[in-house]
N, C-alpha and C positions, 0 to 999 in steps of 0.2 A: 784137496779141495772137495767140497760136497755140493750137490746141486739137486734141483728138481728138473724134470724135462722141460725144455724150452727151445726157442729158435736158436740156431747157432750164432756165435758172435759175428759181428760185421767187421770185415777187415778194412783198415784205413790206410791210404797212401801217406797221409799227413796225420800228425797227432790229433786225436779227437778233441772236441770241446769238452769242458768239464761236465761231469754227470749232473752236478747240482747247480741249478740256476739261481736259487734263492734259499736262504735259511731263515725260517720264521720262528721267533721265540714266542712262547705262549703268554697270553694275558691271564692272570690268575685272579680269581674272586672266590669269596666264601658265600655259599648259599645255605645258611642255616645249619652249620655244623659239618659241612663237607666242602672240599676244595674242587673247583672246576677250572680247567685250563683250556683256554680257547685259542686256536691257531687260525681259524677262518671265521669271518673275513679278516683280512689284514691289509695294512697300507701297502705291503709288498705284493699281495696277491688277493684279489677279491674272491676268485673261484678257482677250483681245479676240476676240469670237466664240468659236470652239472652240480658238483658239491659246492655249496656257498656258505656252509656253516659246519664247524667241527669242534665239538667239545669232548674232552676226556675228563671223567669224574672218578675220584678215588685213585688208588685203593684207600678205603676208609673202613674202620670198624666203629659203628655207632655204640653209644652206651646202651645198656639194657632198656628196652621200651621205646627207643628212639629209632629214627630211620629217615630215608628220603621222603619228603612230603611236598611235592610240587602240586599246588592247588590248580583247579581247572583254569585253563587259559585258552585263547583262540589262536587259530592259524588260518591263513589263506595262501593260495598260490604256490604251495610247495608240498613235498612229501617228507615225512620224518622217518628216519631209520635208526632203530635202537639195537645195539649189539653189545652184549655183556661179556666181560672177561671173568667176572666173579659176582656171586650174589643173585638177587632176584628183585624184579620191579613189577608191580601190578599196574597195568595200563587200564584206564577206563575212559570212554569217550561218549560223545553225544549221539553216536550211531547205536549205542547200546552194547558196545564191545567191552568185555571184561576179560583180560588176558594177562597172566603172569608170564614173564620171560625169564629164561635161565641161560647160562653160558652155552654157546653153540647154536642158539636159535636166533631168529631175526623177527622183530616187530616192524612192519611197514605200514604207515598211515598216510594216505593221500588226503591232503586237506582240500585241494581244489577250491571251490567257491566258499568253503567255510566249514570248520569243525572245531570242537572244543574237547580238550582231554586233560586228564590228570595223571600223575606218575607218583606212586608211593611204594615204600617198602611194605610187602604183605605183612599182616599181623603175626603170622607164624614164623617170620624171619627177623624178629626184633628181640632176639635173645642176647644181644651184645657180643656175639661170637663170630658172626658171618661178615666176611669182607665184601663190600660193594665196590665194583670196579667195572667201568665200561665206557662206551662211546655213544654219543648221539650226533647224528649227521642230518643236515637239511639238504634235500635234493631239489633244485629248481625244476619246475615243470616247463616243458615247451609251451610257447605262447598259446598254441591251439588247445592246450589242456589246463591252462591256469584256472579256468572256471568249471572244470569237470566235476562230476559228482564225487563227494568225499567217499572214502572207503578205508577199510582196515583189513590187513591180512597178517596172520601169524604163520611163520615158517618154522617147523620143528627141526631139531638138529639133523635128522636124517635127510632133510632137503638142502642141507648146507654141506657140500662134499668136503671131506678131509683127505688130502693127498700127502703121502709120506715119501720123502727121499732120504738120502744118506745124511743124517744129522739135521734134517729140515722137515718141518710139517707146515702145510699151508691149508687153511680153511677158507674155502671160496664162498664168502658171505654174499657176494653179488657179482654178476658177470661171469666170465669164463677165463680160465687160465690153467696152466700146468696140466692140460689134458682133461680138465673137469669143467662142468657148468653148474652154477648154482640154480636152484629152483626158484629163487627170488625174482619176481617179475618187476623189473625197473621200467620206467616210462621213457627212458632215453638210454643210449649206450653208456654204461657205467660199470665200475668194478670196485670191490672191496675185498682184500685178502688179509687174513690174520696169519702172520708168518712168525714161526718160532724157530730159532737157530740154536743148535748146540755150540759150545765153545769151539772156535776154529772152523766152523762150517761157513759155506758161501752159497748164496742163492742168486740166480740171475733173473731180473725182472724183464720180461720181453717187451718190445715196443708195440704191443697190440693196440694200445689206445693212444690218442694224440697227447692228452695231458695226464701226467702222473705225479704223485707225491708220496712221501713216506712219513708217517707219524711214528717217531721213535718212542716206544713204551718202556722198555726195560733193557738194560745193558748197553754197551757201546758197540756201534757198527762203524765199519770203514768203507768209504767209497773213494776211489781214485787216490788211495793212500792217506786220506784225511779222516780222522776220527770224529764221530758225532755222538753227543751225549743224549740221554733220554729227555723227552719233552719237546724237542724241536720238530718242526715240519720241514722236510727237505723237498723243494719243488724240483723235479727232474727235467733234464733236457729231453726234447722229443725225438722220436725217430730211431732210437738205437737201444740195444740191451744195456742194462746197468747191473754191475756186479756189486752185491752187498755182502760183506763179511762180518762175522761176529769175532771180535778180538778180545782176549783177556777173560772171557766168560760167555755164558749164554746170552741171547738177546731175543727180544720180541718187538715186532713192529707191525703197523697196519699200512698196507699199500692201497692207494685209492686213486680214482680219476675216471676218465672217460672222454667223450666228445664234448666240446664246448656247447653251451646253450646258444639258442638263436637270438642273441642280443643281450645287453646288460639287464640287470635286475635291481630294483630299489628294495631296500630292506629297512623296515622300521619296527622295532620290538619283535613281535612274532609274525609280522606280515611281510609277504614277499609278492612283488608284482612287477611287470614290465611297464606299468602305468602308475604314476604318482597319484593320480586322482582316485585310483582304486584303493590305495592304501589310506587315503584320507577318508574315504567312505567306510572302510573297515574300522578305523579309529572311532568315528562317530557311532557306528553300529554297536561297538562294544561298550562305549561310554554310556550310551543311551539305552542299553539293554535290548537292542534290536536283533542280536544274533539269535535269541530264542532257541538255544541249543543246550538244554540242560543235560548234565552228565548224571546218569542214574547212580544213586548211592552217595552223591556229593551235595553238600550245602554251601561250601565256600567257593570263592573265586579270587583270581588275581585282578585287581583294578588296573585300568589303563595308566601307564606311567605318567606322572605329572610333567 
């Protein structure tokens, strides 16, 4: 057995409850030449900790000259977190930010009362050879911060700790775990770990946070003697360590979660709020061009869905 440093297992007088509370299959869609698999929100689980949206895109190799081209679009009431496993994305926003992200780094954008941004493959990464592969997450903001000033921060790879154990590596993209703390500043207790396991290795996820889930990216993992295939989101039982084993080959997964938000959130398109009327206002503002938040270097935009 291989592991990373963590809290010791909890002894039980009676057999413990299953580690997995729910298994969520992804909804798949094509966004102009690349596949996106969404596991949050779901009818089985709306949020995990403060995370209320989770997409995996790729891995995909675009034809020469092509790439990701997500035109400018608005957000309110949330923060976006972009974490790449491969390739590069150029972020532009109405704050004037222009930032390429590469694997091992984190782009964190706080929308607050409103921001507009685009996401595109950089011109020098459109040679038809590079794999684009990554995660985008939406983090709900506490009610007191839903209308905060928008902001953008890029965290370089050296601010995202990499912890190595026997047969296991863990990149702490947010929060703290395995003896390390990420430099990424979240606005509520939250974590995101990028875990890679060699064949036969085991990692124990400690019960540091109340709500936890695993997004299976590559390879098969075993929990409580049950095998789980890539693409699924496993929502974990709270309050105890969970052993995750790679069987039959190497595996990669993202562990995420944190403390629950202070109440439910409404989601419509790219808008999030604890108040339905705030989302209605955002709809009208975007439709009637009242956001007035141009993105430098961009002339296109995504219209309000019909």
